[in-house]
MDTraj code that builds the backbone (N, CA, C; nanometers):
import mdtraj as md
import numpy as np

residues = "MET TYR GLY LEU ALA ASP ARG THR ALA ALA ALA ALA LEU ALA GLU ALA ALA PRO GLY PRO ARG PRO VAL GLY ASP ARG LEU CYS LEU GLU GLY ILE LEU TYR VAL LEU TYR GLN ASP ILE SER TRP GLN LEU LEU PRO LEU GLU LEU GLY PHE GLY SER GLY SER GLY SER GLY".split()
xyz = np.array([
    [0.0835, -0.1177, 0.0000],
    [0.0000, 0.0000, 0.0000],
    [0.0885, 0.1247, 0.0000],
    [0.1331, 0.1659, 0.1177],
    [0.2245, 0.2787, 0.1243],
    [0.3625, 0.2277, 0.1594],
    [0.4603, 0.2844, 0.0968],
    [0.5971, 0.2403, 0.1214],
    [0.6630, 0.3215, 0.2306],
    [0.7838, 0.2824, 0.2605],
    [0.8616, 0.3514, 0.3628],
    [0.8872, 0.4961, 0.3235],
    [0.9076, 0.5203, 0.1945],
    [0.9340, 0.6572, 0.1482],
    [0.8135, 0.7472, 0.1741],
    [0.6922, 0.6956, 0.1551],
    [0.5720, 0.7748, 0.1799],
    [0.5589, 0.8101, 0.3275],
    [0.5877, 0.7138, 0.4152],
    [0.5797, 0.7404, 0.5591],
    [0.6874, 0.8386, 0.6028],
    [0.8049, 0.8272, 0.5433],
    [0.9137, 0.9188, 0.5769],
    [0.8787, 1.0603, 0.5309],
    [0.8223, 1.0724, 0.4135],
    [0.7821, 1.2040, 0.3625],
    [0.6720, 1.2630, 0.4492],
    [0.5766, 1.1820, 0.4911],
    [0.4680, 1.2301, 0.5767],
    [0.5226, 1.2760, 0.7117],
    [0.6188, 1.2043, 0.7659],
    [0.6793, 1.2419, 0.8932],
    [0.7557, 1.3732, 0.8789],
    [0.8245, 1.3912, 0.7672],
    [0.8988, 1.5152, 0.7443],
    [0.8040, 1.6335, 0.7307],
    [0.6925, 1.6142, 0.6636],
    [0.5932, 1.7212, 0.6508],
    [0.5320, 1.7554, 0.7857],
    [0.5065, 1.6553, 0.8669],
    [0.4489, 1.6784, 0.9991],
    [0.5454, 1.7573, 1.0870],
    [0.6747, 1.7304, 1.0745],
    [0.7742, 1.8037, 1.1530],
    [0.7789, 1.9508, 1.1122],
    [0.7594, 1.9792, 0.9845],
    [0.7690, 2.1155, 0.9348],
    [0.6392, 2.1942, 0.9512],
    [0.5301, 2.1259, 0.9839],
    [0.4000, 2.1921, 0.9933],
    [0.3944, 2.2811, 1.1175],
    [0.3389, 2.4023, 1.1026],
    [0.3234, 2.4895, 1.2190],
    [0.2088, 2.4415, 1.3080],
    [0.2085, 2.4885, 1.4283],
    [0.0991, 2.4566, 1.5193],
    [0.1328, 2.3455, 1.6154],
    [0.0357, 2.3129, 1.6987],
    [0.0607, 2.2086, 1.7986],
    [0.0734, 2.0714, 1.7352],
    [0.1495, 1.9850, 1.7986],
    [0.1668, 1.8485, 1.7510],
    [0.0384, 1.7702, 1.7743],
    [0.0027, 1.6847, 1.6818],
    [-0.1185, 1.6046, 1.7012],
    [-0.1003, 1.5045, 1.8142],
    [-0.2100, 1.4731, 1.8794],
    [-0.2072, 1.3708, 1.9833],
    [-0.2574, 1.2406, 1.9234],
    [-0.2237, 1.1313, 1.9862],
    [-0.2662, 1.0014, 1.9373],
    [-0.4174, 0.9824, 1.9473],
    [-0.4667, 0.8853, 1.8738],
    [-0.6105, 0.8586, 1.8720],
    [-0.6635, 0.8246, 2.0109],
    [-0.5883, 0.7443, 2.0842],
    [-0.6343, 0.7032, 2.2172],
    [-0.6418, 0.8222, 2.3124],
    [-0.5398, 0.9093, 2.3092],
    [-0.5430, 1.0279, 2.3946],
    [-0.6576, 1.1209, 2.3572],
    [-0.6840, 1.1307, 2.2297],
    [-0.7948, 1.2135, 2.1829],
    [-0.9267, 1.1596, 2.2370],
    [-0.9471, 1.0294, 2.2249],
    [-1.0697, 0.9673, 2.2764],
    [-1.0793, 0.9841, 2.4277],
    [-0.9694, 0.9662, 2.4988],
    [-0.9715, 0.9845, 2.6434],
    [-1.0071, 1.1286, 2.6804],
    [-0.9587, 1.2247, 2.6027],
    [-0.9943, 1.3645, 2.6267],
    [-1.1422, 1.3896, 2.6048],
    [-1.1968, 1.3318, 2.4994],
    [-1.3401, 1.3462, 2.4716],
    [-1.4220, 1.2861, 2.5855],
    [-1.3839, 1.1655, 2.6279],
    [-1.4565, 1.1003, 2.7366],
    [-1.4429, 1.1784, 2.8669],
    [-1.3267, 1.2344, 2.8933],
    [-1.3066, 1.3148, 3.0139],
    [-1.4018, 1.4334, 3.0152],
    [-1.4099, 1.5038, 2.9027],
    [-1.4980, 1.6197, 2.8928],
    [-1.6441, 1.5784, 2.9134],
    [-1.6835, 1.4665, 2.8529],
    [-1.8216, 1.4221, 2.8664],
    [-1.8543, 1.3782, 3.0085],
    [-1.7660, 1.2998, 3.0702],
    [-1.7927, 1.2491, 3.2053],
    [-1.7845, 1.3583, 3.3113],
    [-1.6932, 1.4529, 3.2934],
    [-1.6776, 1.5607, 3.3913],
    [-1.7759, 1.6749, 3.3662],
    [-1.8439, 1.6719, 3.2516],
    [-1.9408, 1.7752, 3.2139],
    [-1.8777, 1.9147, 3.2183],
    [-1.7622, 1.9273, 3.1519],
    [-1.6932, 2.0553, 3.1433],
    [-1.6875, 2.0971, 2.9959],
    [-1.6539, 2.2227, 2.9728],
    [-1.6405, 2.2696, 2.8347],
    [-1.5007, 2.2335, 2.7827],
    [-1.4854, 2.2353, 2.6513],
    [-1.3556, 2.2022, 2.5895],
    [-1.2474, 2.2981, 2.6357],
    [-1.2842, 2.4241, 2.6571],
    [-1.1857, 2.5239, 2.6973],
    [-1.1312, 2.4977, 2.8370],
    [-1.2027, 2.4210, 2.9190],
    [-1.1577, 2.3909, 3.0549],
    [-1.0825, 2.2594, 3.0652],
    [-1.0561, 2.1950, 2.9529],
    [-0.9823, 2.0690, 2.9532],
    [-0.8395, 2.0951, 3.0009],
    [-0.7976, 2.0352, 3.1135],
    [-0.6636, 2.0628, 3.1680],
    [-0.5520, 2.0124, 3.0756],
    [-0.4582, 2.0983, 3.0446],
    [-0.3456, 2.0606, 2.9597],
    [-0.2547, 1.9606, 3.0297],
    [-0.2534, 1.9617, 3.1628],
    [-0.1657, 1.8740, 3.2397],
    [-0.1991, 1.7265, 3.2181],
    [-0.3207, 1.6960, 3.1751],
    [-0.3612, 1.5578, 3.1537],
    [-0.3041, 1.5002, 3.0249],
    [-0.2549, 1.5858, 2.9356],
    [-0.1897, 1.5391, 2.8141],
    [-0.2838, 1.5057, 2.7000],
    [-0.4083, 1.5485, 2.7087],
    [-0.5048, 1.5197, 2.6023],
    [-0.4960, 1.6211, 2.4889],
    [-0.4157, 1.7219, 2.5018],
    [-0.4138, 1.8293, 2.4049],
    [-0.5056, 1.9402, 2.4531],
    [-0.5186, 2.0425, 2.3762],
    [-0.6009, 2.1562, 2.4149],
    [-0.7380, 2.1453, 2.3525],
    [-0.8397, 2.1723, 2.4303],
    [-0.9740, 2.1755, 2.3768],
    [-1.0007, 2.3018, 2.2988],
    [-0.9239, 2.4053, 2.3250],
    [-0.9429, 2.5320, 2.2573],
    [-0.8420, 2.5468, 2.1432],
    [-0.8904, 2.5828, 2.0268],
    [-0.8023, 2.5973, 1.9110],
    [-0.7053, 2.7126, 1.9233],
    [-0.7418, 2.8157, 1.9994],
    [-0.6540, 2.9313, 2.0119],
    [-0.5705, 2.9271, 2.1387],
    [-0.5693, 2.8158, 2.2092],
    [-0.4806, 2.7923, 2.3191],
    [-0.5167, 2.8551, 2.4466],
])
top = md.Topology()
chain = top.add_chain()
for i, resn in enumerate(residues, 1):
    res = top.add_residue(resn, chain, resSeq=i)
    for name in ("N", "CA", "C"):
        top.add_atom(name, md.element.get_by_symbol(name[0]), res)
traj = md.Trajectory(xyz[None], top)
């Protein structure tokens, strides 16, 4: 399907991209579940938990 060169190129593009680094799928899901279970807004998602920021403007 995709070769090593494609993955290497994608990794190089990701390194050069501005903005915050993406979080893994599992961390993203855990962040969503945390917000739902705690009944808080995305902007109040604690950065210390490592789920990423709920707010796009930081």
